[in-house]
N, C-alpha and C positions, 0 to 999 in steps of 0.2 A: 230195806225190808220190801220184798216183793208183795204186791197187792194179790189177794186171792184170785180175783178175776183175771189178772195178767197171767198168773200161773196156770189157771184153768185153760185160758186161750192158748198158751204155749203148748200145753199138753195135747189139746185138741188139734193144733197144727201138726205136732209130732205124730199124731195118730192118723193123719191124713184128712182131717176135717177142716184143715185150714186152707191157706192160699196155695200151698205146694202143688196139689193136683191141678190147680186152675192156671198156674203160671205158664206152662209150656204153650207156645203159640200165641200167647196174648201180648199185645203191644199196649203198654200202659202210658198214655200221655199224662203230663203234669201241667197243672195250672201254676202260676207264680206262687200262689198261697200254698199249694202242696209242696212245691220245691222248697220254699222257705221253711215250712213245718219240718220236713225231713232233714234238712241242713241243720236247723236248730236242735233237733232231737239228737243228731250225730255229733254236735259240737263243731261244725265246720261251716264255712261260708257257702253261700249259694253258687258262687263261682267254682268252688272246689267240687261241690256236688255235680255241677254241670260237667267239669273236666273228668271226674273219676267215674260217675255212675250213669251218665246220660249217653244216648247215641248221638255221636257228633253232628252238630248242626241241627239237632231237633229238640223237640220237647218230650221225647220218648225216653222212659227208663231203659237202661241197657239190659241185656239178657247174657247169661252164661252160655257156654258151649251146649249144655243140655236143654237149653231153651228156657230155663227158669229165670225169674227176676234176679237181678245182681244182689238183691237183699235177702233172698231165700236161703236159709241154712238148713241143711238136712238134719243136723243134730239139735238145733234150737228153734227152728221155724222162721218166722219173719224177724229180721233184724230191727225193722223200723215199725213194728206192729202199731205201737201207740200213735204213730204219725203217718201211717200208711195213706196213700191217696184214696179218694172217694170210690174210684173204680175198684180197688182191692177190697175195700170195706164191703161192697155189694156182693162179693163172691161167697162169703161166710155169713155175714150179718147184714141182711138187706135192710134192716131197720136201725142200723147203727148211727145214730144222730147225725145225719147228713146235713142238717140245717146250716151250720157255719160254712161248710165246704160249698154248699149250693149258692149261698149268698155271695161269698167271695168270687166264685166262678162267675156269677152273674155280673158282678162289678167289673171284673176283667173282661168279660164278653163285650160289655157296653163300651169299654174303652177301645177294644180291638176293632169293633164295628166303626166306631167314630174314626179311629185311625185309618182304616181302609177308605171310608168315605172322604175323609180329608185328603188322603193320598191321591185317590182318583180325581177329585176336584182340582187339586193343585196341578196334577198332570195335564188337565184339560183347560185350566183357567189362566188368568193373568199372572198368578203367582207360580207358574210352572217351573221357574228357575229356583224357587224356594227348596232348600234341601230338607226333605222330610223322610224319617226313617220308616214310615209305614210300609213300603213295598219290601223292606228287608229287615223285619224284626228279629228273625232267627232266634237264638238263645239269649239275646240281649234282655228281652223282657223277663226272662226267668231269673236273671242274676239280681235279685231283690237286694242282697246286701251291698253290692257296689253302688246302686243307684241311691240307696238309703244313706249310705256313708257320704256320697257326694252332696246329697241335698242337705244333710245335717251340717257338713263342713261349710257349705255356702252360707248357711243360716247362723253358724257359730253356736250350734246346739249339740249336746251329746246324743249319741246314737242310743235310742231307747233299748233296754234289756228285753222288754215285753214284745213278743212277736206280733200281736195283733196291732200294737202301735206302730211297729216297723212297716206292717202291711199298709196301714193307713197313710203313712208318709209315701210309701211306694205308689200307691193309687193316686195320691195328690200329685206326685211328680209326673206321673204318666199323663194325668189330665192336664197339668200345665204345659206339657210338651205339645199339646194339641192346640193351644192358644196362640 
């Protein structure tokens, strides 16, 4: 059963009040949290999301030939509307509960800043021979599911079904990699 507000938003998108008119020319970067939400909503892994829907070697959503997002559908509007990234939410609904997205983005930003700092320090300090992935994170950091599966296997625990629990494990694994 479709929620009334979902149907309202779908109809607004079809009428041009949604993301469609905003897509062309926009490059939408994803945080690991956003990538995990979209993948979870599509029922695929983050690795598959990266392979199928991202610009190769980047954290950017892919675009179609007409310049619109890979998830924009002329007939149905946004395919991932409920899990769309914060950047997309601001096009139509600037007050659309950004709190969780902003908090998760802050957590990932802190890790990335620490990673860059550690990478620079390792390159200049006595541990310069230490292999550190900071200089070449690429899309590795976006593949939440692979890192979570690895971490859970190491600890002999099942992979949580809850996305927020998986994100917590991902953040913990990234922090541990800095130690």
